[in-house]
MITI-374816 format. One line per field, with one value per residue: residue number from 1; residue in three letters; x, y, z of N, C-alpha, C in turn. Coordinates in steps of 0.001 Angstrom, whole numbers. Layout:
! MITI-374816
num = c(NUM:...)
residu = c(ALA:...)
n.c1 = c(X:...)
n.c2 = c(Y:...)
n.c3 = c(Z:...)
ca.c1 = c(X:...)
ca.c2 = c(Y:...)
ca.c3 = c(Z:...)
c.c1 = c(X:...)
c.c2 = c(Y:...)
c.c3 = c(Z:...)
//
This chain:
! MITI-374816
num = c(1:2:3:4:5:6:7:8:9:10:11:12:13:14:15:16:17:18:19:20:21:22:23:24:25:26:27:28:29:30:31:32:33:34:35:36:37:38:39:40:41:42:43:44:45:46:47:48:49:50:51:52:53:54:55:56:57:58:59:60:61:62:63:64:65:66:67:68:69:70:71:72:73:74:75:76:77:78:79:80:81:82:83:84:85:86:87:88:89:90:91:92:93:94:95:96:97:98:99:100:101:102:103:104:105:106:107:108:109:110:111:112:113:114:115:116:117:118:119:120:121:122:123:124:125:126:127:128:129:130:131:132:133:134:135:136:137:138:139:140:141:142:143:144:145:146:147:148:149:150:151:152:153:154:155:156:157:158:159:160:161:162:163:164:165:166:167:168:169:170:171:172:173:174:175:176:177:178:179:180:181:182:183:184:185:186:187:188:189:190:191:192:193:194:195:196:197:198:199:200)
residu = c(VAL:MET:GLU:LYS:ALA:PRO:LEU:LEU:GLY:ILE:VAL:ILE:LEU:SER:LYS:GLU:SER:ALA:ARG:VAL:LEU:THR:TRP:ARG:GLN:GLY:MET:ILE:SER:GLU:ASP:GLU:GLU:MET:ARG:PHE:GLU:LEU:GLU:ILE:GLY:LEU:ASP:ASP:GLU:LEU:SER:PRO:ALA:GLY:SER:GLY:ARG:GLY:HIS:LEU:GLY:GLY:ALA:GLN:SER:ASP:LEU:TYR:ALA:GLN:LYS:VAL:ALA:VAL:GLN:VAL:LYS:LYS:ASN:LEU:VAL:GLU:LEU:THR:ARG:ALA:VAL:VAL:ASP:VAL:ALA:HIS:GLU:LEU:GLY:TRP:GLN:SER:MET:MET:LEU:ILE:GLY:SER:PRO:LYS:PHE:THR:GLU:THR:VAL:GLU:GLU:TYR:LEU:PRO:LEU:GLN:TRP:GLN:ASP:LYS:VAL:ILE:GLY:LYS:LEU:ASP:LYS:ASN:TYR:ILE:LYS:ALA:THR:LEU:THR:GLN:ILE:ALA:ASP:SER:THR:THR:ASP:LEU:LEU:ASP:THR:TRP:LYS:GLN:LYS:ILE:ASP:VAL:THR:LEU:ALA:GLN:THR:VAL:VAL:ASP:THR:PHE:SER:ALA:GLY:GLY:ARG:ALA:THR:ALA:GLY:VAL:GLN:LYS:ILE:LEU:ASP:ALA:LEU:ALA:GLN:ALA:ARG:VAL:GLU:HIS:LEU:VAL:PHE:SER:SER:ASP:LEU:VAL:ILE:ASN:GLY:TRP:TYR:ASP)
n.c1 = c(18348:19191:17811:17894:15407:12840:9779:6268:3208:-69:-3392:-6544:-9867:-13133:-16582:-16824:-14457:-10854:-7973:-4542:-1590:1704:3962:6843:9730:8558:6687:3572:2396:125:-529:-2304:-5756:-8435:-11407:-14502:-16939:-20253:-21416:-24034:-26178:-28880:-30218:-32486:-34349:-34736:-34377:-32851:-34849:-36518:-35292:-36785:-37424:-39474:-39110:-38451:-39263:-38452:-37466:-36443:-35214:-33207:-31791:-30784:-29031:-27225:-26102:-24825:-22908:-21395:-20335:-18857:-16921:-15638:-14551:-12764:-10980:-9794:-8679:-6766:-4817:-3888:-2857:-734:951:1557:2855:5192:6319:6836:8378:7472:7805:6151:2625:-403:-3841:-6883:-10218:-13626:-13922:-14971:-14033:-11194:-10410:-11044:-9272:-6810:-6983:-6763:-4280:-961:892:3375:2924:785:2042:3303:1503:1012:-1003:-4545:-7024:-10181:-11752:-13591:-12117:-12030:-12345:-10680:-8258:-4708:-3392:-5198:-5117:-2419:-2319:-4045:-2821:-542:297:446:2328:4549:5073:5713:8013:9723:10041:11422:13775:14821:15114:17017:19143:19687:20522:22900:24444:24560:25904:28327:29280:29720:31871:31412:30456:30334:30686:31744:31992:33286:35565:36164:33797:33716:35923:35002:32859:34223:35422:33332:31945:29636:26492:24193:23602:23653:22530:21994:21096:19731:19055:18187:19294:19808:22955:24437:25594:25754)
n.c2 = c(-9250:-5879:-2797:728:2164:614:1156:1010:1812:2264:2247:3018:2575:4024:4802:7532:8546:8374:6854:7444:5790:4933:2262:1685:127:-1661:-34:1688:4662:7415:9377:11038:12039:11820:13304:12899:14589:13949:14959:14910:16234:15757:16094:17627:16501:13701:10925:7999:5031:4831:6929:8889:11316:11923:9987:8569:5673:2607:3000:5589:5582:3766:5306:7267:5719:4947:7399:8067:6021:6709:9179:8385:6780:8735:10296:8411:8035:10568:10537:8535:9789:11643:9910:8729:10941:11315:8902:9152:11363:10437:8241:5593:2058:-8:-854:-1218:-1980:-1372:-2207:-2261:-4409:-3080:-554:-781:-2106:-252:1872:537:-31:2505:3357:4333:2222:1372:1527:-170:-2614:-2609:-3025:-4904:-6377:-6760:-6070:-7066:-5306:-3308:-771:1913:3311:2042:1301:2025:-153:-2268:-2221:-2860:-5445:-6852:-6756:-8182:-10677:-10032:-7998:-9391:-11135:-9297:-8047:-10250:-10777:-8483:-8864:-11341:-10740:-8653:-10008:-12002:-10412:-9370:-11735:-12531:-10340:-10449:-12946:-12364:-10734:-8119:-5042:-6087:-7996:-10831:-12797:-12684:-11063:-9466:-8061:-6708:-5056:-3493:-2222:-701:1094:2530:1641:250:-213:-1811:-4327:-7745:-10478:-13723:-16629:-18771:-18455:-19421:-19271:-19038:-20195:-19806:-20912:-21101)
n.c3 = c(6704:6419:5731:5027:5336:4617:2987:3141:1732:2997:2137:3135:2330:1870:1057:1403:2400:2936:4352:4697:5232:6498:6579:8356:9135:11079:12325:12146:10829:10642:7863:6467:6105:3922:2775:1009:-1022:-1880:-4652:-6299:-7346:-6892:-4552:-3970:-5539:-5393:-3158:-1672:-1073:2050:3328:4482:3346:1530:-459:-3741:-5491:-7300:-10688:-10441:-7964:-8535:-10336:-8660:-7092:-9079:-9790:-7423:-7372:-9630:-8791:-6571:-7802:-9352:-7294:-6201:-8288:-8408:-5865:-6232:-7782:-5925:-3980:-5347:-5570:-2842:-2380:-3953:-2695:-89:-584:-901:-1328:-1914:-1972:-112:-260:1382:1999:678:-2160:-4431:-4122:-3692:-6039:-7989:-7378:-7741:-10469:-11633:-10908:-11940:-14207:-13170:-10477:-10092:-10261:-7847:-5856:-3125:-2078:-1319:1110:2144:4109:6418:7515:8040:10382:12090:14684:14866:15896:15391:12605:12134:13261:11559:9126:9254:8028:5271:5425:6443:4326:2351:3469:3574:877:30:1509:485:-2226:-2149:-911:-2827:-4929:-3881:-3677:-6389:-7485:-6087:-6958:-9593:-9474:-8861:-7143:-4327:-1327:675:3664:6950:7840:5592:5344:7785:7405:5277:6511:8402:6743:5852:3564:3103:1852:1976:4348:4615:6404:7679:9451:8481:5838:2614:-573:-4138:-5184:-2887:241:3696)
ca.c1 = c(18660:18902:17780:17805:14029:11854:8517:5053:2038:-1339:-4515:-7808:-10878:-14574:-17333:-16754:-13173:-9715:-6860:-3257:-642:3000:4655:8290:10521:7748:5757:2621:2037:-928:-30:-3337:-7118:-9106:-12858:-15118:-18306:-21082:-22106:-24766:-27158:-30238:-30697:-33824:-35243:-35095:-33441:-33093:-35978:-36287:-34552:-37708:-37471:-40347:-38314:-39058:-38785:-38360:-36425:-35818:-34304:-32058:-31026:-30058:-27926:-26259:-25390:-23914:-21797:-20559:-19612:-17860:-15817:-14904:-13758:-11682:-9988:-9057:-7879:-5639:-3782:-3324:-2080:531:1784:2049:3792:6469:6857:7319:9303:6927:8309:5017:1361:-1466:-5158:-7832:-11583:-14478:-13311:-15418:-13185:-9782:-10179:-11067:-8008:-5732:-7146:-6361:-2884:-11:1301:4491:2397:-34:2958:3805:440:1366:-2206:-5751:-7799:-11597:-12126:-14059:-11179:-11906:-12278:-9877:-7075:-3457:-3103:-6040:-4596:-1157:-2613:-4724:-1973:716:691:876:3563:5634:5372:6373:9356:10535:10347:12487:14989:15355:15543:18269:20191:20040:21278:24256:25138:24823:26925:29584:29714:30156:33011:30961:30651:29752:31692:31230:33006:33245:36630:36010:32641:34139:36803:34168:32108:35147:35715:32051:31661:28501:25174:23251:24235:22784:22981:20937:21626:18960:18607:18542:19137:20600:24380:25110:25260:26661)
ca.c2 = c(-8152:-4582:-1674:1970:2466:104:1848:473:2668:1587:3128:2451:3244:3884:5571:8966:8998:7468:7085:7143:5465:4423:1277:1897:-618:-2224:941:2292:6036:7951:10565:11941:11545:12563:13128:13197:15098:13320:16027:14221:17139:15212:16177:18212:15806:12366:10305:6559:4544:4687:8051:9761:12626:11861:9270:8006:4308:2077:3436:6818:5190:3170:6414:7871:4819:5003:8668:7948:5165:7486:10178:7681:6394:9963:10640:7441:8318:11747:10081:7768:10747:12197:8848:8600:12080:11011:7784:9687:12275:9685:7196:4240:1025:-857:-300:-2131:-1344:-1988:-1719:-3057:-4624:-2092:625:-1104:-2457:991:2564:-211:110:3828:3618:4152:819:1040:1364:-1384:-3729:-2499:-3355:-6228:-7110:-6010:-6681:-6696:-4990:-1946:-309:3356:3836:1116:1840:1617:-1512:-3186:-2258:-3611:-6860:-7475:-6738:-8848:-11679:-9361:-7286:-10364:-11598:-8187:-7886:-11397:-10595:-7483:-9480:-12359:-10065:-7953:-11000:-12635:-9410:-9334:-12967:-12486:-9311:-10996:-14033:-11775:-9878:-6738:-4291:-6806:-8821:-11832:-13212:-11823:-10061:-8523:-7203:-5809:-4047:-2589:-1401:255:2098:3151:1285:-678:388:-2798:-5427:-8914:-11581:-14640:-17954:-19840:-18010:-20305:-18609:-19677:-19899:-19491:-21700:-20782)
ca.c3 = c(5804:7020:4814:5774:5714:3672:3216:2531:1873:3267:1817:3611:1517:2060:55:1631:2920:2813:5268:4075:6285:6065:7420:8313:10125:12144:12886:11215:11160:9768:7184:5967:5916:2863:2770:-273:-1047:-2906:-5368:-7365:-7899:-6822:-3176:-3907:-6462:-4908:-2230:-1659:-290:3483:3889:5209:2730:377:-1441:-4931:-5638:-8646:-11611:-9958:-6897:-9211:-10903:-7543:-6748:-10165:-9710:-6275:-7786:-10550:-8019:-5751:-8694:-9675:-6111:-6050:-9329:-7943:-4725:-6738:-8176:-4688:-3341:-6087:-5161:-1503:-2505:-4429:-1683:1074:-1008:-756:-2222:-2268:-1502:274:-327:2308:1835:-197:-3488:-5424:-3932:-3897:-7443:-8766:-7152:-8394:-11919:-12086:-10575:-13040:-14327:-12276:-9122:-10074:-9995:-6481:-4905:-2592:-1710:-958:2186:2118:5489:6678:8537:7958:11743:12894:15344:14239:16367:14611:11238:12164:13522:10419:7939:9596:7040:4049:5732:6553:2967:1663:4020:3165:-544:-20:2047:-417:-3453:-1871:-657:-4095:-5691:-3314:-4066:-7833:-7712:-5557:-7849:-10868:-9229:-8788:-5890:-3195:-673:1605:4625:8132:7914:4486:5646:8867:6810:4492:7466:9002:5721:5467:2172:3092:1634:2513:5067:4565:7243:8094:9791:7846:4524:1502:-1859:-5196:-5318:-1630:1422:4806)
c.c1 = c(18319:18945:17571:16375:13061:10478:7384:3923:785:-2460:-5810:-8948:-12296:-15255:-17097:-15414:-12089:-8667:-5578:-2225:660:3523:6153:8938:9691:6738:4846:2279:998:-465:-1136:-4693:-7799:-10599:-13418:-16505:-19054:-21935:-22843:-25892:-28588:-30856:-32122:-34834:-35695:-34036:-33785:-34244:-35600:-35582:-35448:-37823:-38357:-39685:-39143:-38470:-38606:-37197:-35713:-34855:-33039:-31158:-30183:-28830:-26831:-25424:-24429:-22689:-20841:-19718:-18530:-16660:-14978:-14005:-12558:-10588:-9143:-8168:-6627:-4497:-3093:-2442:-737:1482:2396:3111:5164:7128:7488:8274:8801:7561:7194:3765:377:-2785:-6129:-9206:-12391:-13811:-13748:-14639:-11723:-9487:-10196:-9753:-6863:-5790:-6591:-4968:-2033:515:2418:4026:1453:819:3466:2730:673:140:-3355:-6496:-9226:-12069:-12597:-13238:-11031:-11806:-11431:-8696:-5820:-3073:-3916:-5526:-3320:-1409:-3184:-3867:-659:1183:1197:2188:4747:6061:6147:7816:10276:10947:11478:13815:15631:15859:16878:19408:20643:20860:22715:25057:25504:25935:28298:30145:30252:31340:32659:31177:29870:30849:31021:32363:33123:34284:36490:34860:32994:35041:35982:33351:33000:35484:34464:31709:30471:27197:24074:24044:23252:23362:21785:21553:20897:18437:19093:18251:20080:22063:25099:24629:26262:26305)
c.c2 = c(-6846:-3519:-423:2234:1941:671:1187:1452:1839:2586:2420:3257:3005:4749:7063:9461:7957:7855:6625:6972:4942:3419:1489:1152:-1031:-1281:1496:3687:6536:9278:11555:11245:12440:12259:13578:13798:14415:14394:15424:15060:16659:15384:16706:17476:14458:11894:8843:6168:4412:5859:9010:11146:12616:11140:8799:6620:3924:2611:4682:6544:4554:4255:7095:7031:4864:6286:8692:7136:5908:8494:9533:7286:7611:10368:9713:7663:9526:11390:9354:8690:11321:11175:8672:9739:11830:9909:8265:10560:11528:8548:5782:3304:111:-256:-1426:-1363:-2107:-1363:-2652:-3223:-3590:-787:311:-1425:-1221:1739:1851:-33:1444:4245:3542:2720:461:865:177:-2597:-3731:-2735:-4775:-7034:-6173:-6781:-6157:-6491:-3548:-1385:1199:3994:2954:1834:1372:200:-2541:-3326:-3092:-5097:-7551:-7536:-7489:-9812:-11029:-8618:-8243:-10874:-10540:-8022:-9025:-11272:-9587:-8109:-10436:-11719:-9366:-8940:-11663:-11690:-9338:-10552:-12942:-11490:-9794:-12064:-13501:-10845:-8407:-6127:-4943:-7667:-9791:-12275:-12194:-10717:-9012:-7549:-6220:-4699:-3016:-1673:-321:1394:2791:2881:342:100:-510:-3916:-6582:-9987:-12413:-16000:-19072:-19452:-18970:-19576:-19243:-19241:-19636:-20406:-21361:-21674)
c.c3 = c(6500:5933:5636:6239:4672:4001:2454:2782:2079:3023:2197:2995:2016:1007:184:2172:2676:3840:4584:5179:5683:7081:7237:9463:11344:12767:11792:11714:10167:9187:6838:5957:4900:2898:1434:-69:-2179:-3579:-6566:-7933:-7825:-5441:-3079:-4771:-5921:-3943:-2143:-751:1177:4102:4648:4622:1494:-778:-2615:-5147:-7083:-9436:-11108:-8810:-7469:-9797:-9831:-7200:-7816:-10094:-8522:-6678:-8706:-9775:-7158:-6611:-9061:-8509:-5958:-7087:-8926:-6753:-5199:-7138:-6933:-3984:-4029:-5711:-3779:-1557:-2962:-3361:-515:709:-789:-1769:-2715:-1641:-1162:271:571:2104:968:-1559:-4523:-5288:-4261:-5361:-8336:-8622:-7862:-9910:-12431:-11606:-11841:-13039:-13359:-10841:-9019:-9742:-8560:-5426:-4395:-2192:-1373:125:2138:3553:5579:7839:8552:9344:12665:13542:14606:14655:15601:13187:11182:12346:12285:9169:8143:8515:5759:4263:5806:5179:2200:2152:3582:1699:-719:406:1043:-1711:-3255:-1671:-1953:-4968:-5202:-3755:-5543:-8152:-7253:-6489:-9170:-10699:-9153:-7416:-4750:-2591:288:2513:5734:8085:6812:4756:6759:8335:6028:5397:8069:8047:5200:4007:2046:2923:2188:3173:5141:5472:7669:8372:9071:6473:3449:203:-2862:-5133:-4012:-521:2502:5991)
//
């Protein structure tokens, strides 16, 4: 199956930053990096145990951790809105989330429903500093599954449309004629594709 430019958005998350990337026809490009500030209002009052700044333990240390968690969640919710804007701007068709489940699950939860359905998978990996090659290598399986789903869905649509007498055609000569007349929006071909209602 050949489409003009199937697009997948990849969002890599950490506590203090996020990387936004796009997969397009076998290539991953980085679009943006976003950094967060932890504004918890406690820097002069207390800090976590072991920080070397006259830390307070017990319940106060727990309070510090809770306030950090609240701020991180707030940042992730704001990030989610920004990611949706990027997704619309770049024309993403699906989205992949990478990072700790406590980050990826928060982002997925606050995505609009139509985008929640477009999340093809989540990877529990700390890839905030990973190279593009490392990211591509680690996402291969999910990417292959996503591409295959696009291919089969499009192919099935063509077969169903052709069978119903709609705007689709099959057969070498008819397709060549349509190509010559610039009437082809999607071209589907496969020597081993098995889908309902069609065998070649």
